[in-house]
C-alpha positions in Angstrom: 1.9 14.6 15.2 5.0 16.8 15.1 5.9 17.8 11.5 9.4 18.2 10.2 9.2 20.4 7.1 9.9 18.6 3.9 10.5 15.0 5.1 7.1 13.9 6.4 6.8 10.1 5.9 4.2 9.2 3.4 4.3 5.4 4.2 4.6 3.5 7.4 7.5 1.6 5.9 9.5 4.9 6.1 9.3 4.5 9.9 10.6 0.9 9.8 14.2 -0.3 9.5 14.5 -4.1 8.8 11.9 -5.7 11.1 12.0 -3.0 13.8 10.7 0.5 14.2 13.2 3.2 13.2 13.0 4.8 16.7 14.8 8.0 15.6 12.3 8.5 12.7 9.3 7.8 14.9 10.6 10.2 17.5 11.3 12.8 14.8 7.7 12.7 13.5 5.6 11.8 16.5 5.5 12.9 20.1 4.0 11.9 23.4 1.4 9.3 23.5 1.3 8.8 19.7 5.0 8.0 19.7 4.7 5.6 22.6 1.7 3.9 21.1 3.5 3.4 17.7 6.7 2.0 19.3 4.8 -0.8 21.1 3.0 -2.0 18.0 4.6 -5.3 17.0 5.7 -5.5 13.4 5.0 -8.5 11.2 7.9 -10.7 10.2 6.4 -10.8 6.7 7.1 -7.6 4.8 3.7 -6.6 3.3 3.6 -3.7 0.9 2.0 -0.5 2.3 -1.4 0.5 1.0 -3.9 3.2 1.7 -6.9 2.0 3.7 -10.0 4.0 4.8 -11.1 2.5 8.1 -14.7 3.8 7.8 -15.9 1.4 5.1 -15.9 -2.4 4.9 -13.9 -2.4 1.6 -11.3 0.0 2.9 -12.0 2.4 0.0 -12.9 6.0 0.7 -16.4 7.1 -0.4 -17.8 10.5 0.1 -20.7 9.4 2.2 -18.4 7.7 4.7 -16.4 10.9 5.0 -19.5 12.8 5.6 -20.8 10.4 8.2 -17.4 10.4 10.0 -17.2 14.2 10.0 -20.8 14.5 11.2 -20.1 12.1 14.1 -17.0 14.0 15.0 -18.9 17.2 15.1 -21.6 15.7 17.3 -18.9 14.4 19.7 -17.2 17.8 19.7 -14.0 16.4 18.2 -13.7 19.0 15.5 -13.4 22.0 17.7 -17.1 23.0 17.5 -19.6 22.8 20.3 -20.7 19.3 21.3 -24.1 17.9 20.7 -24.3 19.3 17.2 -24.7 22.9 18.3 -23.1 25.6 16.2 -20.1 27.3 17.6 -21.7 30.7 17.1 -23.5 30.5 20.5 -27.0 29.8 19.1 -28.4 26.5 20.0 -30.3 24.4 17.5 -33.6 24.9 19.5 -33.0 28.7 19.5 -32.4 28.7 15.7 -35.6 26.7 15.1 -37.5 29.0 17.4 -36.2 32.1 15.5 -37.0 30.5 12.2 -40.6 29.7 13.1 -41.0 33.2 14.6 -40.2 34.9 11.3 -42.9 37.0 9.7 -43.3 35.6 6.2 -46.2 35.2 3.8 -48.1 31.9 4.3 -47.1 30.6 0.9 -43.7 31.1 -0.5 
């Protein structure tokens, strides 16, 4: 999403004029595939009030555990910029970390 300082839309309704997309506003705030995708979404003829919905719960209400699970899944898929398959971005694989941990010289009981 391209951001214009100070006039970011907070609600989808700010990107709609009458019963059509406000193409200038959509182009101002989105670009490329995102812009094209939005502009082909048909709008309802019934003006429904905007509301905030969290897509990762059945109720649409955000709960911390759903945010955690979504973030965890994104990390495992490599969508958050870290290494894929849940490996840390520091270059040490999970197997190497466990091997190092079990190789530590520590007293038998801690």
